[in-house]
N, C-alpha and C positions, 0 to 999 in steps of 0.2 A: 452106618450113614454118617455118624459124627466123625469117624476117622477119615472118611473121604472128604468131608467139608474142611477139616483141618489141613489135609494135604494140599487142597486147592489154595487155601489161604497162604500156606507156606510158599507155594510156587509163585503166587502173585507178589508176595512181599519180596522174594528173592529177585524177581524180574524188575520190580521198582528200584531196588537197591543197585542192581547192575546198570539200569538206565541212568540213575542219578550219577553213578560213578563214571559212566560213559560221557554224560553231559559235562561233568566237571573236568574230565580229561580233555574233552574237546575245547572247552573254554581256555584251558591252559595252553593247548596247542595254538589256539587262535591268537592269544596274547603273544606267543613266541614268534609266530610267522607273520603276523599282520601289524606288528608294532610300527615298523618302518613304513609299511604300505599305508597305514592309517595316517601317519604324519605327513607323508608325501601327498596323499589325497587331500588332506585338509589345507596344505599349502597351495595346491593347485586351485582349489575352490576359493581360497582367499584372494588369489590373483585373478579370479573371474575367468579361469581357463576354459570353462565350458563355452563361453562366448568368444574369447580372444585366441584360443588355441584348440578348436573343437576336434581336430583330427587326432592329435596326440592325446587329448583328454579322453576321447571316446575309446581309443586303444587301451589306455590305462584302465578305464572302467571295465572293459571286456576282460582283461587279464585279472582284474580284482574279483569280478564276478565268478570267473572260472576257478580261481583259487578258493573262494568261499564254497562253491559247489563241490569241488574235489574234497575239501575238508569234511563237509556234511555227509558225503557218500563214503567216507572212509578210504579214499584213494591213497595212493602212495604218498608218503611225506615228501618225497623228492618232487612230485608233480605240484603239490601245494607250494613248496618253497620256490620252485621255478616260476609258477604263475605270479606269486607275490612279488618276486624280484623283478619280473618284467613289468608289473604294474607300477612299481617304484620308479623304474627307468622312464616309463612313458609319462608318469605324473610329473617327474622332475623336468623332463623335456617340455611338457605343456606349461609348467610354471615359468620356465625361462622364456618360452615363446610368448606367453601372455604378458609378462613384464615388458618385453621388447615392444609388443603391440601397443601396450598402454602408453608407451612413450612415443613411438613412431606414428601412432594413429590418434594421438590425444585430441587433435582438432576435430577430426571426424566424429570421435566419441562425444565431444562436447556438443557439436551441432546435432548429433543424434538425440542426445538427452533434451536439448532445447526444443527440438521438434516434437518429441514425445510429450514434454510438458505443455506444449501448445495444442495437444490432442490431434497431432497430424495423422496418426494411424486411423482415426475416425473421420477427420474432416478433409484429409488429402490422401486417401488410401492408395491411389495409383502411383503418385510420385513417391510416397513413403515406401511402397513395395519395391519400386525400382532402386531407391536408395539402399534399401536393405540388401538387395542382390549385390550391388556394388561393394557394400561394406563387407559382406561375406566373401566376395572375391578377393578383396584386399587382404583379408585375414588368411585365406588359403594361400595366396601368393607369398605372403610373409612367412608362413609356416614352411614353404618350400625353400626359403632362404633368399628370395628376390625382394630386397628391401626397396630398391628404386621403383620396381614395378608396383609394389604394394602402395607406396606413397602416391603414385600417379592415380591408381584406382581410388585411393582414399580421397584425393582432391575431388574426383567426380562425385563420390558419395556425399562429401561435405556440401557441394553445390546443390545437390538434389535435396538433402535434408533441409538446407536453408530455404529452398524454394517451397518445400512442403510446410515448413514452419510458418512462412509468411502467408501462404494460402490459408492455413488453419487459423491464424490470427485474424485475417480479414474475414474469414467465415464467421468467427465468433462475434465480431463487432459490426460487420457491414451487411450480413445476410438479410436481416430484417428490413434495413433501409432499401436494399436493392429490390426486395419483394414488394415493398410499398410503392416504389417508383414504377415498377413493372405494372402493378395494379392501376396506378394513376394513368399510365400511358394507354392501357387497354380501355380505361374509362374516358379517354380523350380529355383528361383534365387540363392539359396544356392549352386547349382551345378556349377555356373559360377562366383559368387562373394561371396564365403563363408566368407572371412575375414570381409568385410564391413557389410554383413548381420549379422554376429555374433556380431559385435560391436553394431548394432542397437538393437539386442535382449538383450545384456548385459545392455545397457543404459535403456531399458524399465524395466528390473528387478531392476536396481538401483533406478529408479524413484518410482517403487512400494514399494520397501523396505523403502525408505525415507518417503513415505506417511504412511506406517504402523507404523513407529517409531515416526513421528510427523506430524499428518495430518493438523495441523494449520500453519505450515511453508511451504507454497506451492511454494516459489520462486525456491528452488533447484529442486524439482520434475518437475515443469513446464519447467525449463531449460533443465533438462535431457530428458524430453519427446520431446522437440523441437529438441534436438540433435539426439534423436532416429529417429524422423521423417526424419530428413535430411539424416542420414545414410541409412535408409530404402529406401528412394527415390534414393539416390546415388547408392545403391546396385542394384536396378532395372535398372538404367541407365547403370551401368558397365556390368551387365549381358547381356544386349543387345549388347554392344560393343564387349564383349568377344565372344558372340555367332556369331557375324559377322566375327570375325577373324577366329574362328574355322570352320565356313562354307565357308571360303575363299571369302566372299563378299568384304573384304577389307584386304590389307596386313598390317603387323606390321609397315612397313616403312611409309605407307600412314597414318596410325593412329597417329604415332609420329609427322609427318609433320602437320597434322590437329591440334594437340594440341600445336604445336609451333607457329601457326599463331597468336593466340591472344597475345602471348608474343611479337611477332614482331610488332603488331599493337600498343600495349601499349608503346613499346620502341620508335616507331616513334613519338607518341604524346609527349613523354618525351625528344625527340631529343637525344636519346642514341642509339649507334650502337648495334644492336641485335646480339651480339656474343654468339653463342651457340655451338661452335665447340666441346666443351667438355661436353655438356649438359646445362641445364637451370640454374644451381645453381649460377654461377657468375653473370649472367644477372639479376636473381631475387634479389640478394644482391644489385646490382647497383640500381635497381628500388626501393627497400625498402629505401635505403639511400636517393634517390632523393625525395621520398615522405616525408620522415622525414624532409629533408631540406626545402621543400615547407611548411610543417606544421609550422616549427619554424619561417620561414620568415613571414608567415601569422600572427602568434601570435605576432611577433615583430611589424608588421605594425599596427595590431589592438591596441597594447599598445601605440604606438606612436600617433595614431589618437586620442585615448582617452585622452592622456596627453595634446595634442595640444588643444583639445576642452575644457578641464578643464582650461588650462592656459589662453586661449582666453576669456573664460567666466569670470574668475577671474579678468583679466585685464580690461575688459569692465565694470564690476561692480565697481571695484575700481576707475577707471577713471571717471565714471559717478558720483560717490559719491564725488570725489575730486573736480570736476567741480562745485558742489553745495556748497562746503565749501572751498572757496579760502583762507580763513584766515589761516588754518593749513595745506595748501597744501604742503609746502616744507617738513615738517617732515613726513607727511603721505606718500608722494611720495617716500621718502627715505626708509620708512618701506616696501612699496610695492616692491621696487627694491631689498631690502634685501631678501624678501620672494621668489621672482623669482629666485634670485641667489641661494637660498637654494634648490629650486626645481631642478635647473640645476645641483647642486652638487649631489643631490640624484640620478639623472640620470647617472652621471659619476660613482657614487659608485655602482649602479646597474650593469653597464657594467663591472666593476671590479669584482664583485661577480660572475657574469655570467660565467666568464672565469675560476673560481675555480673548477667547477664540470664537470665531464664527463657525457655524456648522460645517462650512466647506473647508475649514482649516484643520480642525482637530475635534475629536471626541474626548471629553474629559470625564473620567469616572474613578471610583475608588475600589480597591480590594483590601479590606481591613484598613490599616493605616497608610497603605501605599497609594500614591496618586498615579494614574495611568494617563499619559498624553498620547492618544492615538492620532498620529499626524496624517490624516487623510489627504491633506493638501500638499504633502511632500512627495513628489514623484521623481522617478528616474527614467532615463531612456532605456529601451528594451535591452536587457542583457548587460547594462552598464551600472557602475557604482559611483560615478562622479556626481557630486551635487551640482544642481543647475542654479544659475544666478537668481532666477525667479523664486527660489525657495528661501532666499536669505531673509526676506521680510518675516516669513513665518518663523524661521529660526530665531529671529530677534525677539518675537513674542515668547518663544520657548525659554530664552534666556531670562526674560522678566519673570516667567512662571517659576523658574528654578530659584531665582533670587528670593522668592517668597518663603522658601524652605532652606535657610542657611544650614550648612553642615550636613546636608542630606547626601545619601548615596544615590548615584544615578546609574541606571542600567539601560543601555540602548539595545533594543531587540530588533533584529531584522527578520522579516517574514516574506515569503513568496506564495504564489498560487501553486497548484499541482502540475501545471504544464512545464515540460522540461524534465531532464533527468534529476533524480534525487540528489546525486553528488553535486551536479551543477547548481541546483537551487540552494543547497547548503552553503556552497562556496560563495555564491552571489549574495545571499542574505548576510553572511558574515562580512563580506567586503563593504556592503552598504552600511551596516551598523558601524564598522570601523571608520568609514568616511564621515559619518555624523560625529563620531567620537573625536576624530582629528579636528573637525571644525570647532567643536566645543573647546578643545585645548587651545587652538590657535586664535580663534576670534572671540571666544567668551572668557578666555583666561581661567578656565576651570581646572583645578589641579588634577593630575592624572589619577591620584589615589582615590578620587571620588567617582571615577568612571569605569564602567565595565561594558564592553561591547560583545554581544552574543548573537549569532545567527541561528535561527531555527528552521530555515528552509521552508518546506511545505508542511511541517509536522504539526502546526498549531493554527489551523484555519478558524476564522470567526464567522465564516459564511460558506455557502455551498460553492464548490468549484465547478458546478455544472452550469452556472449562468455567468454571463460576462460581468454583471454588476457584483456578483458574489466574488468572482476572481479578483475584481478591482479592489474590493474591501480586504481581501486576503493579502494583497501586495501592499505592505505597509511597514512603517517604522513606528514602534512603540517606545516612548520614554517612560520608564518606571522610576518614580521619585520615592525614595524611602526616607521619610523624615526622621530626624533624630528627636525622639520624644522623651529621652531620659533627662531628668533634671540636671542642669549644669551646675 
């Protein structure tokens, strides 16, 4: 029995050794016959031949697969070599055709990618499918050698891809608004709130027009769509209120008193007497002024806190360093005192400058030792960078503010809102900053070495770009004054 078991083990071991030897031999044969085919296949895939030269690439893959099958089944070496050689030939043909297609059909491929990025396969499936068919036809025609015919079909595909892209973009931004307006029409909102509903429809039309004119700047259309959503919902709400008044479910007096209650609640929180004997206008103005005052006070407290933290950190760092070097303590302590005095002087100068401007002209605040003049009263015509004569009085005050800080460095920053293309906004903000810089050189006689003009476009908003008031605050020129606080 033991002899029989040993014999079986011997046979199994011999079988495994032969199998291993066979696998090793097959690996060596594969390296020999597939080296060129593997390289040609990789080159074809790098050229995206599966998409751009599908006929040749598919034939190459068929020959490549046949070669692998023949090798695995131990077929004739000549069959393996022949299949591998055919695969190389087809892959090279596919690579050449794909490279030609990438050049000849570059525009259609870009429009195809743009449409895909806009989710056209999901949001505009019918037109996307039609464009895909034309694109595939263009590739097949090009593989047959008809470059002219391929380009014609490519133009058709490009047009369809762009249509699909636009439909998809509109679907992303306008679908909710269209649904709201459809709901409003079914509820006959226009009968009770025609003005508000009309505004919603006009905003939707404006958003669609903006997308038609420039589909890649979606900031403004998105903002318009959101406003349209708001107006549509507001119209639905107003129609319910008007319907209640018409049906005598509520009197006009009760309605007014209901709307006055929130104003009374806000007034109570602000500790303001809610005087609405002549209507809400005077109370609203008082509340706005109160909020502005709170905002300014909060800004001042924030600046003071930051200044105190910086001053404390500087003093602690300086004192720690001086304690380690007692030898030069007297002179260094004197320098520290001078610097602290300079910082205190900057604070006094800031308070002096702050009083120069009305709230409608400029916001003045500090960032560390830097003074920021946010020129809210300096405006430009739409898309233009030329200074307007009505801005000269404000710039005269800016000159007086700069004079408070002799030898300071001045940075003129241009900023825009998010509407318009990124490149255009960047260029416009730079041009406006340079326009102010040139005025300072020519009219204020400020040396050029003290001035830096920088445009930031839409990249540094200080308010929401989703509201008109926010966008107005973002369209601005900031003058940054960097005082010289080093002892002279």
